[in-house]
VOPAGU-2260 file (C-alpha; in pm, 1 decimal, decimal comma):
REM VOPAGU-2260
SITE   aa  ch    i         X         Y         Z
SITE  MET   A    0   -5033,9     167,9     -95,8
SITE  LYS   A    1   -5327,3     -41,5      17,7
SITE  LYS   A    2   -5568,2     146,2     253,5
SITE  ILE   A    3   -5804,2     -28,7     485,5
SITE  TYR   A    4   -6096,5     146,9     649,5
SITE  LEU   A    5   -6220,4      -6,2     965,4
SITE  THR   A    6   -6584,5      69,0    1062,7
SITE  LEU   A    7   -6825,8      31,6    1345,9
SITE  VAL   A    8   -7183,4     -78,1    1300,0
SITE  VAL   A    9   -7423,9     139,2    1521,4
SITE  GLY   A   10   -7791,9      53,7    1459,5
SITE  LEU   A   11   -7839,7      73,0    1075,4
SITE  PHE   A   12   -7544,5     306,7    1020,3
SITE  LEU   A   13   -7190,2     210,5     926,9
SITE  ILE   A   14   -6951,1     476,1    1073,4
SITE  PRO   A   15   -6589,5     476,6     946,5
SITE  THR   A   16   -6365,3     511,9    1253,6
SITE  PHE   A   17   -5999,3     540,7    1133,6
SITE  LEU   A   18   -5755,6     457,5     842,5
SITE  ILE   A   19   -5449,6     239,0     853,0
SITE  SER   A   20   -5191,1     188,0     565,1
SITE  GLN   A   21   -5062,6    -158,9     504,8
SITE  THR   A   22   -4698,3    -148,5     430,1
SITE  VAL   A   23   -4383,7    -374,4     444,6
SITE  SER   A   24   -4008,8    -327,5     444,6
SITE  ILE   A   25   -3736,9    -461,8     223,1
SITE  SER   A   26   -3372,9    -497,9     352,9
SITE  GLY   A   27   -3036,8    -669,4     283,9
SITE  GLN   A   28   -2660,5    -622,0     314,9
SITE  ILE   A   29   -2387,0    -547,7      69,6
SITE  THR   A   30   -2042,4    -713,0     156,9
SITE  ARG   A   31   -1702,4    -819,7     -14,3
SITE  HIS   A   32   -1654,0   -1189,2     -72,1
SITE  ASN   A   33   -1483,9   -1205,5     284,7
SITE  ASP   A   34   -1794,2   -1042,1     438,7
SITE  ASP   A   35   -1634,3    -720,5     483,5
SITE  PRO   A   36   -1931,8    -459,2     461,7
SITE  VAL   A   37   -1930,7    -210,1     170,9
SITE  TYR   A   38   -2087,6     129,8     268,3
SITE  ASP   A   39   -2218,3     425,9      70,3
SITE  ILE   A   40   -2364,1     197,6    -201,0
SITE  GLU   A   41   -2694,4     344,5    -355,3
SITE  VAL   A   42   -2976,3      78,2    -381,9
SITE  ASN   A   43   -3278,6     165,7    -590,7
SITE  CYS   A   44   -3622,9       2,2    -565,0
SITE  ASP   A   45   -3901,5     222,1    -402,6
SITE  GLY   A   46   -3680,8     528,9    -440,9
SITE  ASN   A   47   -3312,7     511,8    -340,8
SITE  VAL   A   48   -3133,4     425,5     -12,1
SITE  THR   A   49   -2766,0     419,9      81,2
SITE  THR   A   50   -2583,5     134,2     278,3
SITE  ASP   A   51   -2462,1     224,1     603,5
SITE  VAL   A   52   -2111,4     157,5     754,5
SITE  ASP   A   53   -2230,2    -222,9     813,7
SITE  GLY   A   54   -2336,2    -246,4     450,7
SITE  ASN   A   55   -2704,9    -260,9     550,1
SITE  PHE   A   56   -2986,0    -106,8     351,9
SITE  GLU   A   57   -3368,2     -96,4     418,7
SITE  PHE   A   58   -3665,7      30,4     233,7
SITE  THR   A   59   -3955,5     107,5     480,2
SITE  ASP   A   60   -4319,3     192,0     414,4
SITE  VAL   A   61   -4312,9     -30,1      84,3
SITE  ALA   A   62   -4673,4     -79,1     -34,7
SITE  LEU   A   63   -4805,1    -433,5      -9,3
SITE  ASN   A   64   -4756,6    -632,4    -327,0
SITE  TYR   A   65   -4508,2    -373,7    -481,4
SITE  SER   A   66   -4257,1    -515,8    -722,1
SITE  CYS   A   67   -3922,4    -387,7    -827,7
SITE  ASP   A   68   -3553,2    -482,6    -928,3
SITE  LEU   A   69   -3331,2    -416,3    -633,7
SITE  THR   A   70   -3037,7    -246,6    -805,7
SITE  PRO   A   71   -2725,4    -140,9    -624,6
SITE  THR   A   72   -2469,1     111,8    -793,2
SITE  GLY   A   73   -2148,9     260,8    -674,1
SITE  VAL   A   74   -1801,7     335,4    -754,0
SITE  PHE   A   75   -1464,5     246,4    -601,9
SITE  ASP   A   76   -1118,1     396,4    -556,0
SITE  LYS   A   77    -938,3     178,9    -820,1
SITE  PHE   A   78    -590,7     223,1    -644,8
SITE  GLU   A   79    -703,6     146,2    -291,3
SITE  GLU   A   80    -583,4    -178,6    -159,9
SITE  VAL   A   81    -453,2    -305,6    -496,2
SITE  THR   A   82    -114,2    -445,1    -429,9
SITE  VAL   A   83     157,5    -699,9    -528,3
SITE  LEU   A   84     -48,4    -966,3    -344,1
SITE  ASP   A   85    -312,8    -940,3    -608,5
SITE  ALA   A   86     -73,6    -963,7    -894,7
SITE  VAL   A   87      73,3   -1281,1    -716,7
SITE  LEU   A   88    -264,5   -1434,1    -661,4
SITE  MET   A   89    -359,3   -1380,7   -1028,2
SITE  ARG   A   90     -51,7   -1503,0   -1168,9
SITE  GLN   A   91     -50,1   -1833,9    -980,9
SITE  HIS   A   92    -413,0   -1876,3   -1079,6
SITE  ILE   A   93    -312,7   -1846,6   -1444,0
SITE  LEU   A   94     -13,3   -2068,5   -1426,8
SITE  GLN   A   95    -226,8   -2326,5   -1215,8
SITE  ILE   A   96      22,6   -2300,1    -939,5
SITE  ASN   A   97    -244,5   -2216,7    -681,7
SITE  SER   A   98    -573,6   -2206,0    -856,1
SITE  LEU   A   99    -854,5   -1998,7    -711,0
SITE  THR   A  100   -1194,8   -2163,2    -622,4
SITE  ASP   A  101   -1383,7   -1870,7    -483,7
SITE  MET   A  102   -1570,9   -1744,2    -802,3
SITE  TYR   A  103   -1602,0   -1385,3    -643,4
SITE  GLN   A  104   -1226,7   -1374,8    -646,2
SITE  ILE   A  105   -1213,1   -1520,6    -994,7
SITE  LEU   A  106   -1452,2   -1232,8   -1105,8
SITE  ALA   A  107   -1246,3    -967,6    -955,7
SITE  CYS   A  108    -929,6   -1104,6   -1150,1
SITE  ASP   A  109   -1106,9   -1000,8   -1473,1
SITE  VAL   A  110    -973,0    -649,0   -1458,3
SITE  ASN   A  111   -1051,7    -556,8   -1817,7
SITE  ASN   A  112   -1392,4    -721,5   -1826,2
SITE  THR   A  113   -1335,9    -962,7   -2110,7
SITE  GLN   A  114   -1473,5   -1267,7   -1928,0
SITE  SER   A  115   -1139,8   -1427,6   -1908,2
SITE  ILE   A  116    -819,9   -1394,0   -1701,1
SITE  THR   A  117    -506,8   -1326,5   -1882,4
SITE  SER   A  118    -157,0   -1184,1   -1833,4
SITE  LEU   A  119    -300,2    -847,7   -1948,6
SITE  ASP   A  120    -498,5    -854,9   -1643,7
SITE  ILE   A  121    -195,7    -887,0   -1419,7
SITE  PHE   A  122     -31,8    -623,2   -1613,2
SITE  LYS   A  123    -327,7    -384,8   -1540,3
SITE  VAL   A  124    -311,7    -488,8   -1158,7
SITE  VAL   A  125      55,1    -420,0   -1137,1
SITE  GLN   A  126     -19,2     -66,5   -1288,5
SITE  LEU   A  127    -279,2      -9,4   -1034,9
SITE  ALA   A  128     -61,0     -98,3    -746,2
SITE  LEU   A  129     202,6     139,0    -889,6
SITE  ARG   A  130     -75,4     403,1    -897,5
SITE  ILE   A  131     -63,9     428,2   -1277,5
SITE  ASP   A  132    -401,0     529,2   -1427,5
SITE  ASP   A  133    -518,1     279,1   -1705,3
SITE  SER   A  134    -875,5     400,0   -1726,4
SITE  ILE   A  135   -1039,5      84,2   -1601,2
SITE  GLN   A  136   -1401,5     104,5   -1495,8
SITE  GLU   A  137   -1449,7     203,8   -1147,4
SITE  ASN   A  138   -1810,4      63,3   -1090,0
SITE  TRP   A  139   -1863,4    -203,1    -842,2
SITE  ARG   A  140   -2001,5    -530,2    -990,2
SITE  PHE   A  141   -2286,2    -679,1    -774,9
SITE  ILE   A  142   -2381,8   -1036,0    -756,7
SITE  ASP   A  143   -2696,4   -1170,5    -575,8
SITE  ALA   A  144   -2551,0   -1344,5    -272,0
SITE  ASP   A  145   -2788,4   -1641,7    -337,4
SITE  TYR   A  146   -2651,2   -1697,2    -699,5
SITE  ASP   A  147   -2590,5   -2045,6    -796,8
SITE  PHE   A  148   -2248,1   -2047,3    -973,0
SITE  SER   A  149   -2298,4   -2425,0   -1036,6
SITE  ASN   A  150   -2586,2   -2366,6   -1263,0
SITE  PRO   A  151   -2436,5   -2231,1   -1609,2
SITE  GLY   A  152   -2773,7   -2189,8   -1736,8
SITE  LEU   A  153   -2855,2   -1911,2   -1485,7
SITE  SER   A  154   -2760,0   -1547,2   -1563,8
SITE  ASN   A  155   -2692,1   -1296,9   -1299,3
SITE  PRO   A  156   -2823,3    -967,0   -1397,3
SITE  GLY   A  157   -2676,4    -769,7   -1106,7
SITE  TYR   A  158   -3002,5    -707,3    -954,0
SITE  ILE   A  159   -3281,7    -899,1    -745,4
SITE  THR   A  160   -3639,9    -895,5    -834,9
SITE  VAL   A  161   -3864,5    -867,4    -538,3
SITE  ASN   A  162   -4241,0    -892,3    -489,0
SITE  ALA   A  163   -4336,9    -740,4    -149,3
SITE  ILE   A  164   -4612,8    -962,6     -58,0
SITE  ASP   A  165   -4468,4    -959,0     296,4
SITE  THR   A  166   -4163,4    -790,5     482,0
SITE  ILE   A  167   -3846,0    -899,7     297,4
SITE  THR   A  168   -3511,5    -956,9     458,6
SITE  GLY   A  169   -3192,5   -1093,3     343,9
SITE  ALA   A  170   -3177,4    -944,6       3,5
SITE  ASP   A  171   -2792,7    -958,2       7,5
SITE  PHE   A  172   -2533,2    -879,6    -250,7
SITE  ILE   A  173   -2169,1    -945,0    -292,6
SITE  ALA   A  174   -1959,9    -657,1    -424,5
SITE  ILE   A  175   -1685,8    -731,9    -671,7
SITE  LYS   A  176   -1391,0    -488,3    -716,9
SITE  ARG   A  177   -1202,4    -563,7   -1030,9
SITE  GLY   A  178    -840,7    -576,6    -969,8
SITE  ASP   A  179    -863,8    -661,8    -590,8
SITE  PRO   A  180    -918,2   -1030,9    -563,7
SITE  ALA   A  181    -703,7   -1056,4    -256,3
SITE  ILE   A  182    -818,1    -856,4      50,5
SITE  SER   A  183    -494,6    -797,1     244,8
SITE  SER   A  184    -656,2    -848,9     579,5
SITE  ASP   A  185    -740,4   -1214,3     488,3
SITE  TYR   A  186    -374,9   -1307,4     447,8
SITE  MET   A  187    -256,7   -1181,2     791,4
SITE  PRO   A  188    -121,4   -1264,5    1037,8
SITE  ALA   A  189     132,1   -1493,7     896,2
SITE  PRO   A  190     216,1   -1820,2    1088,5
SITE  PRO   A  191     511,5   -1824,6    1341,7
SITE  ALA   A  192     719,2   -1998,6    1095,7
SITE  ALA   A  193     708,3   -1708,2     849,9
SITE  PRO   A  194    1042,9   -1532,6     775,7
SITE  SER   A  195    1092,0   -1155,1     838,3
SITE  PRO   A  196    1322,3   -1066,6     539,6
SITE  VAL   A  197    1579,5    -794,7     568,2
SITE  PHE   A  198    1636,2    -546,4     284,9
SITE  THR   A  199    1951,7    -324,4     280,1
SITE  ILE   A  200    2025,2     -50,3      39,5
SITE  SER   A  201    2405,9       2,9     -14,0
SITE  ASN   A  202    2554,1     337,7      79,8
SITE  GLU   A  203    2775,5     499,1    -178,8
SITE  SER   A  204    3008,8     795,5    -228,3
SITE  PHE   A  205    3041,8     971,9    -558,9
SITE  GLN   A  206    3153,9    1285,6    -737,8
SITE  VAL   A  207    2918,4    1497,0    -957,0
SITE  GLY   A  208    2859,3    1350,7   -1296,6
SITE  GLU   A  209    2938,2     993,3   -1199,4
SITE  GLU   A  210    2718,3     699,1   -1274,6
SITE  VAL   A  211    2606,6     574,9    -934,6
SITE  GLN   A  212    2458,1     220,4    -869,7
SITE  PHE   A  213    2277,0     119,2    -552,7
SITE  GLU   A  214    2230,7    -240,4    -477,1
SITE  VAL   A  215    1946,4    -383,8    -276,2
SITE  ARG   A  216    2048,2    -706,0     -94,6
SITE  VAL   A  217    1816,9    -922,9     118,0
SITE  GLU   A  218    1852,7   -1192,3     396,2
SITE  ASP   A  219    1586,1   -1444,9     500,6
SITE  PHE   A  220    1418,1   -1420,3     167,7
SITE  ALA   A  221    1320,0   -1791,5     127,4
SITE  ASP   A  222     980,9   -1846,8     -31,3
SITE  ILE   A  223     933,2   -1465,3     -72,0
SITE  ILE   A  224     743,8   -1424,4    -398,8
SITE  GLY   A  225     643,1   -1060,2    -415,6
SITE  ILE   A  226     743,3    -724,2    -285,9
SITE  GLN   A  227     639,3    -364,9    -323,6
SITE  GLN   A  228     788,1     -40,9    -194,1
SITE  THR   A  229     867,1     315,8    -296,8
SITE  PHE   A  230    1217,8     432,8    -324,0
SITE  LYS   A  231    1296,9     791,0    -206,9
SITE  TRP   A  232    1598,7    1023,5    -263,5
SITE  ASP   A  233    1694,3    1398,3    -283,3
SITE  PRO   A  234    1644,9    1491,3    -660,7
SITE  ASN   A  235    1893,9    1748,9    -606,5
SITE  VAL   A  236    2161,6    1497,1    -516,5
SITE  LEU   A  237    2065,2    1215,8    -760,4
SITE  GLY   A  238    1909,5    1185,9   -1112,1
SITE  PHE   A  239    1731,3     864,5   -1179,8
SITE  GLN   A  240    1816,1     654,1   -1484,9
SITE  SER   A  241    1695,1     291,3   -1457,5
SITE  ALA   A  242    1601,9       6,8   -1224,3
SITE  ASP   A  243    1694,9    -358,6   -1287,4
SITE  GLY   A  244    1573,4    -674,8   -1119,7
SITE  THR   A  245    1835,4    -956,0   -1072,8
SITE  SER   A  246    1827,8   -1310,5    -913,7
SITE  GLY   A  247    1522,2   -1391,7   -1089,0
SITE  MET   A  248    1326,9   -1090,5    -971,2
SITE  GLY   A  249    1128,5    -898,1   -1217,9
SITE  ILE   A  250    1071,6    -535,0   -1153,6
SITE  SER   A  251     806,9    -282,5   -1268,8
SITE  ILE   A  252     819,8      81,1   -1181,0
SITE  ASN   A  253     631,9     422,3   -1198,7
SITE  ASP   A  254     873,0     677,2   -1304,4
SITE  ALA   A  255     620,7     951,5   -1307,4
SITE  GLU   A  256     752,7    1116,8    -978,6
SITE  VAL   A  257    1119,4    1080,1   -1022,4
SITE  ALA   A  258    1164,9    1457,9   -1053,1
SITE  GLN   A  259    1033,3    1452,3    -707,0
SITE  GLY   A  260    1265,3    1181,7    -595,8
SITE  LEU   A  261    1010,5     901,9    -567,3
SITE  LEU   A  262    1001,9     563,4    -747,4
SITE  PRO   A  263     734,8     315,9    -662,8
SITE  SER   A  264     836,9     -55,7    -758,1
SITE  ILE   A  265     686,6    -393,1    -760,5
SITE  SER   A  266     883,7    -714,7    -802,8
SITE  THR   A  267     761,2   -1071,7    -831,7
SITE  ARG   A  268     967,9   -1388,7    -873,7
SITE  GLU   A  269     974,0   -1755,4    -969,5
SITE  MET   A  270    1007,4   -1999,1    -678,7
SITE  LEU   A  271    1382,3   -1977,2    -704,9
SITE  GLN   A  272    1572,4   -1972,2    -361,0
SITE  ILE   A  273    1766,1   -1659,7    -311,8
SITE  LEU   A  274    2079,7   -1673,3     -66,9
SITE  ASP   A  275    2139,6   -1431,2     218,0
SITE  GLY   A  276    2335,5   -1122,1      83,4
SITE  GLU   A  277    2224,3   -1176,5    -262,3
SITE  VAL   A  278    2139,3    -870,4    -464,8
SITE  ILE   A  279    1768,2    -859,7    -570,9
SITE  MET   A  280    1774,3    -521,6    -782,8
SITE  THR   A  281    1994,2    -230,9    -870,2
SITE  LEU   A  282    1898,1     128,7    -908,1
SITE  ASN   A  283    2107,3     359,3   -1130,5
SITE  PHE   A  284    2145,1     729,7   -1088,8
SITE  LYS   A  285    2368,4    1011,9   -1219,0
SITE  ALA   A  286    2535,2    1202,6    -943,5
SITE  LEU   A  287    2438,5    1569,7    -937,2
SITE  VAL   A  288    2677,8    1673,6    -652,7
SITE  ASP   A  289    2993,5    1545,3    -471,7
SITE  ILE   A  290    2929,5    1313,0    -192,0
SITE  PRO   A  291    3281,8    1222,4     -80,8
SITE  ASN   A  292    3179,5     991,4     201,5
SITE  LEU   A  293    2964,1     668,4     206,5
SITE  THR   A  294    2626,3     805,8     300,0
SITE  GLU   A  295    2266,4     730,9     303,2
SITE  VAL   A  296    2099,7     916,4      13,0
SITE  LEU   A  297    1845,2     646,7    -110,0
SITE  PHE   A  298    1575,4     523,8     120,1
SITE  PHE   A  299    1275,8     296,8     154,7
SITE  SER   A  300     944,4     475,6     170,0
SITE  ASP   A  301     570,3     413,2     197,9
SITE  GLU   A  302     474,8     714,4     -14,7
SITE  ILE   A  303     270,6     635,8    -343,3
SITE  THR   A  304     307,8     259,8    -315,2
SITE  ALA   A  305     349,0     135,6      50,7
SITE  ARG   A  306     570,8    -158,3     144,4
SITE  GLN   A  307     440,3    -508,8     125,3
SITE  VAL   A  308     600,7    -849,5     136,5
SITE  VAL   A  309     436,0   -1165,6      23,6
SITE  TRP   A  310     550,3   -1516,6     143,3
SITE  GLN   A  311     426,6   -1858,0      11,0
SITE  ASP   A  312     413,3   -2109,7     276,2
SITE  PRO   A  313     617,3   -2414,6     142,5
SITE  LEU   A  314     394,3   -2665,1     338,4
SITE  ASN   A  315      71,7   -2580,2     179,3
SITE  ASN   A  316     138,2   -2308,1     -80,1
SITE  ASP   A  317     -78,7   -2064,9     108,4
SITE  LEU   A  318       2,5   -1685,4      73,0
SITE  PHE   A  319      59,5   -1453,5     356,3
SITE  ILE   A  320     172,3   -1074,5     409,9
SITE  VAL   A  321     479,6   -1085,1     621,4
SITE  ASP   A  322     673,2    -781,7     782,2
SITE  GLY   A  323     998,3    -685,9     647,8
SITE  GLU   A  324    1301,9    -506,3     802,0
SITE  TYR   A  325    1439,5    -209,0     592,8
SITE  LEU   A  326    1798,1     -87,8     637,2
SITE  ASN   A  327    2052,2     131,8     479,2
SITE  GLY   A  328    2425,2      55,5     451,2
SITE  GLU   A  329    2535,0    -183,3     725,5
SITE  GLY   A  330    2203,3    -136,5     917,3
SITE  THR   A  331    2325,2     202,3    1058,2
SITE  THR   A  332    2259,8     564,1     966,9
SITE  GLY   A  333    2557,3     663,8     752,9
SITE  ILE   A  334    2829,1     501,3     965,2
SITE  VAL   A  335    3127,0     406,4     757,3
SITE  ASN   A  336    3490,9     396,9     890,1
SITE  ALA   A  337    3343,5     534,6    1212,4
SITE  PRO   A  338    3609,5     682,5    1448,7
SITE  THR   A  339    3718,7     404,4    1677,5
SITE  GLY   A  340    3697,6     621,5    1994,7
SITE  LEU   A  341    3343,4     729,0    1918,5
SITE  LYS   A  342    3108,5     577,9    2173,6
SITE  SER   A  343    2772,1     767,6    2063,2
SITE  PHE   A  344    2670,9    1024,7    1820,8
SITE  GLN   A  345    2330,2    1189,2    1788,2
SITE  LEU   A  346    2162,0    1471,1    1607,6
SITE  PHE   A  347    1802,5    1595,6    1651,2
SITE  PRO   A  348    1541,6    1703,2    1578,1
SITE  ASN   A  349    1503,6    1573,2    1220,9
SITE  PRO   A  350    1355,5    1751,5    1033,5
SITE  VAL   A  351    1504,8    2074,5    1145,0
SITE  GLU   A  352    1326,6    2420,1    1178,4
SITE  ASP   A  353    1535,5    2656,1    1393,3
SITE  ASN   A  354    1815,6    2465,3    1572,0
SITE  ILE   A  355    1988,5    2131,0    1543,6
SITE  TYR   A  356    2142,9    1964,3    1853,9
SITE  VAL   A  357    2461,0    1749,6    1823,0
SITE  LYS   A  358    2557,0    1503,7    2093,9
SITE  ALA   A  359    2878,7    1312,2    2093,9
SITE  LEU   A  360    3074,0    1101,5    2350,7
SITE  LEU   A  361    3418,1     979,2    2290,3
SITE  GLN   A  362    3628,9     721,2    2478,9
SITE  SER   A  363    3863,6    1005,6    2583,8
SITE  ALA   A  364    3943,1    1366,1    2488,5
SITE  GLU   A  365    4069,9    1414,1    2133,0
SITE  GLY   A  366    4050,8    1661,4    1858,4
SITE  PHE   A  367    3760,3    1625,6    1607,2
SITE  GLU   A  368    3569,6    1846,2    1346,7
SITE  ILE   A  369    3195,6    1888,6    1321,5
SITE  SER   A  370    3097,0    2005,8     968,0
SITE  ILE   A  371    2778,7    2041,7     772,4
SITE  VAL   A  372    2765,6    2011,0     383,0
SITE  ASN   A  373    2475,7    2086,8     166,2
SITE  VAL   A  374    2366,2    1891,7    -139,4
SITE  LEU   A  375    2596,9    2087,2    -365,6
SITE  GLY   A  376    2894,3    1984,3    -161,6
SITE  GLN   A  377    2949,0    2309,9     -13,9
SITE  LYS   A  378    3052,1    2331,9     363,2
SITE  VAL   A  379    2815,4    2551,5     521,0
SITE  TYR   A  380    2950,4    2505,5     903,0
SITE  SER   A  381    3270,8    2387,7    1045,2
SITE  GLU   A  382    3398,9    2391,9    1389,5
SITE  ASN   A  383    3691,1    2203,4    1564,7
SITE  PHE   A  384    3667,4    2063,4    1919,6
SITE  ASP   A  385    3911,3    1898,5    2154,9
SITE  GLN   A  386    3709,9    1712,0    2431,7
SITE  LYS   A  387    3564,0    1390,3    2539,0
SITE  GLU   A  388    3189,3    1500,0    2540,3
SITE  LEU   A  389    3004,7    1731,4    2306,4
SITE  VAL   A  390    2666,2    1895,6    2348,1
SITE  LEU   A  391    2636,7    2149,4    2047,9
SITE  ASN   A  392    2343,1    2383,7    1948,6
SITE  ILE   A  393    2364,0    2497,3    1595,0
SITE  GLY   A  394    2128,2    2771,2    1477,1
SITE  PHE   A  395    1990,3    2672,0    1148,7
SITE  ALA   A  396    1686,2    2895,3    1097,7
SITE  GLU   A  397    1847,9    3115,5     840,8
SITE  PHE   A  398    1965,5    2828,8     603,9
SITE  PRO   A  399    1754,7    2737,2     292,6
SITE  ALA   A  400    1526,9    2419,0     308,0
SITE  GLY   A  401    1686,6    2097,7     186,4
SITE  THR   A  402    1895,3    1803,1     258,8
SITE  TYR   A  403    2215,0    1828,7     455,9
SITE  PHE   A  404    2504,9    1603,8     578,7
SITE  LEU   A  405    2652,0    1643,9     919,5
SITE  SER   A  406    2979,0    1479,4    1005,1
SITE  LEU   A  407    3205,7    1413,5    1290,7
SITE  LYS   A  408    3564,2    1363,7    1174,7
SITE  THR   A  409    3876,1    1238,0    1377,2
SITE  ALA   A  410    4210,7    1139,3    1281,7
SITE  ASP   A  411    4103,6     771,8    1225,3
SITE  GLY   A  412    3751,9     815,6    1082,3
SITE  ILE   A  413    3443,2     979,8     996,4
SITE  GLN   A  414    3074,6     938,2    1080,6
SITE  THR   A  415    2802,3    1122,0     868,9
SITE  GLU   A  416    2424,4    1160,6     932,3
SITE  SER   A  417    2184,2    1322,9     704,6
SITE  PHE   A  418    1917,6    1555,8     805,2
SITE  VAL   A  419    1641,7    1770,4     633,2
SITE  LYS   A  420    1588,5    2135,8     704,5
SITE  LYS   A  421    1225,1    2259,7     662,9
C-alpha cells in the first residue's frame, strides 16, 4: 500500500502532520448468459470476496498498482433446472434443425467437457433431468464477459488480469453451467397461439397377478416435441415392469424409486403430428391386489422430475414451455358407470387423519351402499342407506396408513374415489 506523508513547513523545520493511504477498488458482476445473477461465487484477487444476490463483488482498499488475476470459483447443483428443454435444444443443434448461435449456450452443451457436442452430451442431460447421478463436474466455468469469440487466436483462461492503477469497475464474468444451455424462464410465456395439451391416464380394473397396461393419451399435441413428468402409484397395489413410447415418442426413465411408487420419465419426438386421442406411451405393471372397478391408481406427479411441456412454434421454430392439463380416466376422479341418479358425490379431507366425511346427493331417495376397500381388496367398512341426501362421518383414526377406495354403489352403477390415510 502506498503511503503519502503530508508536511507543513514552519521556518526551517519540516513538520509531518498526518498520514493517508492511497487505495483503489476492483468490482464486477457474475451472471448467466441471460443476465441472471449468480450469487455465492468466490472471487480471488487481493484476498477473497463472495458475490451477493445480484452477482456483484468488490475488493476495497486495494493498493495502488496492485496486480492480480481475478479468479472466480464455485459449484452448482447439477440437477437444478436441467430439463427436457435442454435435451431438445441440444438435439436440434446437433441435427442442425435449430442451430444455436449463442456461444455461451454452445459451451453449456458440452456436458462431458470434450470440446464438442455429441449425442453423448444429450444422453447425459437426460440423465440429469431424470435425477440420475452421472458424476459430471459440478464446477462453474467462467468466461470474461469481454472475451471476443470471433478471434480464434485468443484463449480464455477463466480469469481477468488486472493492474490497479486506478479504481476498476466492470470486471464481469459469464458463468457457464454444463448441461443447462436453456434457462427455462427465457422460454416463457408462450404466445397466445400455443396449445395447452391434455394428458390422460387410463383407469383400469384388475385382479391380483394380472398384467396391467395403462395408456397415456393426448389431445392438442400438435408441435409438442418434449415432455417430462413423474408417474406415481401405490407400490402395494402395483408392481412396475416397463414403460414404452409409441407414436414416435421415445421414452427415458429412472426406475431407481419404483419401489416407492415413483417413475420419472422424459420423452422427445420427431416432428410427426399426433392426432387427438392417440396413445403416446404405455406403462406396464403387475397387479398386487384386486381392484374390481375401474379406478384411479396411477397419477401424474411433480416429485423428482417436475412436469414440463416443450412446444415448437411452427411459424419460426422457436421453442416455448407451455402448460399442460393432466387428467385420469375420463377427466374425472374414478367415475366409471356412475349411478344415473347420482347428482353429486364428495369425500374430504384427503389425506385423512381422524375422520373422513362423505356427502352425496341423489335425484330421489333410493337404496345404496357406501363401502371402503383397502389395497389388499379387503372391505373395511360397509353401510347401506335408503335416502336422497347423505352426510356421513366415518371415524378412521384407528385404521392403518395407506391407500383406500371408497365407493357409492346403487342398483345401476358405482362411483369410486381413492383417498390416503396418514
